[in-house]
C-alpha positions in Angstrom: -46.1 79.2 49.9 -44.6 82.9 50.7 -46.0 82.7 54.2 -44.8 79.3 55.1 -41.4 80.6 54.2 -41.8 83.4 56.8 -42.7 81.1 59.3 -39.9 78.6 58.6 -37.8 82.0 58.8 -39.3 83.0 62.0 -38.9 79.5 63.6 -35.4 79.4 62.9 -34.5 83.2 64.4 -36.6 81.7 67.6 -34.3 78.7 67.4 -31.3 80.7 67.3 -32.4 82.8 70.1 -33.2 79.8 72.2 -29.7 78.5 71.5 -28.2 81.6 72.2 -29.9 81.9 75.7 -29.0 78.1 76.4 -25.5 78.7 75.8 -25.4 81.8 77.8 -27.0 79.7 80.8 -24.3 77.4 80.4 -21.9 79.7 81.2 -23.1 79.6 84.7 -21.7 76.8 87.4 -24.7 74.7 88.1 -24.7 74.3 91.7 -26.6 72.0 94.3 -26.8 72.8 97.6 -27.7 70.2 100.1 -29.1 70.8 103.7 -31.8 70.0 106.1 -30.3 68.6 109.2 -28.3 70.2 111.7 -27.8 71.1 115.5 -30.1 73.6 116.8 -27.8 76.2 117.3 -27.3 76.2 113.7 -30.1 78.4 112.0 -29.5 76.2 108.5 -32.6 77.7 106.9 -31.1 81.2 107.0 -27.9 79.9 106.5 -28.7 78.1 103.5 -30.3 81.2 102.0 -27.1 83.3 102.9 -24.8 80.7 101.1 -27.2 80.9 98.2 -27.2 84.6 97.9 -23.7 85.0 98.1 -23.1 82.6 94.9 -25.9 84.5 93.1 -24.7 87.9 94.1 -21.2 87.0 92.0 -23.1 86.3 89.1 -21.1 83.2 88.5 -23.6 80.7 89.7 -26.9 78.9 89.0 -28.3 77.7 92.6 -30.7 75.1 93.6 -31.4 73.8 97.2 -32.3 70.3 98.2 -33.1 69.5 101.9 -33.3 65.9 101.2 -29.9 64.5 100.7 -31.1 61.5 99.2 -31.2 63.3 95.7 -27.5 61.9 95.9 -29.2 58.4 94.9 -30.3 60.1 91.3 -27.2 60.0 89.1 -29.4 61.5 86.4 -30.2 64.4 89.0 -26.6 64.7 89.7 -25.7 64.9 86.0 -27.1 68.6 85.5 -24.5 69.9 88.3 -21.0 71.2 88.3 -20.7 71.8 92.1 -22.3 70.0 95.3 -22.6 72.5 98.0 -22.8 70.4 101.3 -23.9 72.3 104.3 -25.9 69.5 106.0 -24.5 68.6 109.5 -26.8 65.3 109.4 -27.1 65.1 113.1 -30.2 62.7 112.8 -27.6 60.1 111.9 -29.4 59.3 108.5 -27.3 57.1 106.7 -26.9 57.3 102.7 -27.7 54.0 100.6 -24.4 52.7 99.0 -25.7 54.0 95.3 -25.8 57.6 96.7 -22.3 57.2 98.5 -21.2 55.9 95.0 -22.8 58.5 93.0 -21.2 61.0 95.0 -17.6 59.4 94.6 -18.2 59.2 91.3 -19.4 62.5 90.8 -16.2 64.0 92.5 -13.5 61.5 91.2 -14.6 62.2 87.5 -13.9 65.9 87.6 -16.6 67.9 89.4 -16.4 69.9 92.7 -17.7 69.6 96.2 -17.8 72.2 99.0 -17.8 71.4 102.6 -19.1 73.8 105.0 -18.8 74.4 108.7 -19.8 71.0 110.4 -21.1 69.2 107.4 -17.4 67.4 107.7 -18.8 65.5 110.4 -22.0 64.1 108.6 -21.1 60.6 108.1 -18.7 59.4 110.8 -18.6 55.7 109.7 -18.0 56.4 105.9 -14.2 56.9 105.4 -14.5 58.0 102.0 -16.5 60.9 102.8 -13.7 61.7 105.5 -11.0 61.6 102.6 -13.1 64.0 100.5 -13.2 66.3 103.5 -9.4 66.1 104.3 -10.1 66.6 107.9 -13.5 66.3 109.8 -15.5 67.4 112.6 -15.5 64.4 115.2 -16.2 65.5 118.8 -15.5 61.9 120.3 -12.0 62.5 119.0 -11.8 65.9 120.6 -13.0 68.3 117.9 -14.4 71.5 119.4 -14.5 75.0 119.9 -14.4 77.7 122.6 -18.1 78.7 123.6 -20.1 81.0 121.5 -19.0 83.1 118.4 -16.4 86.0 118.5 -14.2 88.2 116.6 -10.7 86.6 115.4 -8.2 87.2 112.5 -8.1 84.7 109.8 -4.8 84.7 108.3 -3.8 83.7 104.6 -1.2 81.1 104.7 -1.2 80.3 100.8 -0.9 83.7 98.8 -0.1 81.6 95.6 -3.7 79.7 95.4 -6.1 81.0 92.9 -8.7 81.4 95.7 -6.4 83.3 98.0 -3.7 85.1 96.1 -5.3 88.5 96.2 -6.7 87.9 99.6 -5.3 89.7 103.1 -5.9 89.0 106.6 -9.5 89.3 107.3 -11.6 89.3 110.8 -14.6 86.7 111.1 -16.9 86.6 113.7 -17.8 83.1 114.0 -16.9 79.8 115.9 -13.5 78.9 115.7 -13.4 75.0 114.6 -10.3 73.3 116.6 -8.5 69.9 116.9 -10.4 68.5 113.4 -9.4 65.0 112.6 -6.9 64.6 109.7 -8.7 61.8 107.5 -6.3 58.8 106.6 -4.2 58.8 103.8 -5.0 62.3 102.9 -3.1 65.3 101.3 -4.4 68.8 101.2 -3.3 72.4 101.1 -4.0 74.9 103.9 -5.4 78.1 102.7 -6.4 79.8 105.9 -5.8 79.8 109.8 -6.8 81.1 112.6 -5.6 80.9 116.5 -7.8 79.1 118.7 -8.9 79.5 122.4 -10.4 76.2 122.6 -9.6 74.8 126.1 -6.6 72.6 126.3 -5.5 74.0 122.6 -5.1 77.7 123.5 -2.9 79.1 121.1 -2.8 76.4 118.7 -3.1 77.3 114.8 -5.9 75.8 113.2 -6.8 75.2 109.4 -9.9 77.1 108.3 -10.0 76.7 104.8 -8.2 73.7 102.8 -8.4 72.2 99.3 -7.5 68.9 98.1 -8.1 66.9 95.3 -10.2 63.6 94.9 -9.4 61.9 91.7 -10.0 64.2 89.0 -12.1 66.4 91.2 -11.6 69.1 93.4 -12.7 70.0 97.1 -12.9 73.3 98.8 -13.6 72.8 102.6 -14.3 76.0 104.7 -15.1 76.0 108.5 -17.3 79.4 108.8 -21.0 79.5 108.7 -22.4 79.1 112.5 -25.3 81.6 111.7 -25.9 83.7 108.6 -24.5 86.9 110.6 -21.0 84.8 110.4 -21.7 84.6 106.6 -22.0 88.2 106.1 -18.3 89.1 106.9 -16.9 90.5 103.6 -13.8 88.2 103.7 -15.7 85.0 104.6 -17.9 85.9 101.6 -14.9 86.4 99.3 -13.5 83.3 100.5 -16.5 81.0 99.7 -17.3 82.2 96.6 -13.7 81.9 95.1 -13.4 78.6 96.6 -16.8 77.4 95.1 -15.7 78.6 91.6 -12.3 77.0 92.0 -13.8 73.4 93.2 -16.2 73.5 90.2 -14.0 74.7 87.5 -10.1 74.7 88.7 -9.8 78.3 88.6 -11.1 81.7 89.7 -12.1 84.4 87.2 -12.2 88.2 88.0 
């Protein structure tokens, strides 16, 4: 009987430790990166690793990667995540099932977060709700583009009161500067950061490079950086993406 009491106590202690560890794990932002299909110029295997590492380095995120966007078909799989981090350009033109679309819309509209990165805003040119989630989107047939190659340019913070950018100053990026993105219909968004384009026919125009918007109860952070892993190694870019991701998931940015 004495032995059983000790065993009972041991099990209770272990259970308590397990609960404590579980609670600690729950403080992390559970994040799903969706990638796996992009233009040849985008080394997405390297960029997905760079995105994942910057989020992990912040100590605020637990990150998983899916190279199959059909994970969106499983509401059960999505339920464990706080944030979907979308980097897939979907150049193959693969469509999502109606169930997958409904699951993403539900995920976001019911209070979770979405981050759109670089060319991912052009993933589903026929899906109106996705365009609305992005706020602005990549559409070459409508004139979207950029000057050839990557180059160094200034990124100007336009909203210094937003939790994502309030402590940030102008920084330099070494990337493509996305230009002439198309505004989604019936969409309101907030511009956080801009750059001045050299894209032919649009020289000197101010382009949005990071925006936020609400979709139902959910939050979207859309940023245009990430042509290569080198582009993602710039300090200002990393700070912007980490802060934007936390805000999309939680509605706030912590120190």
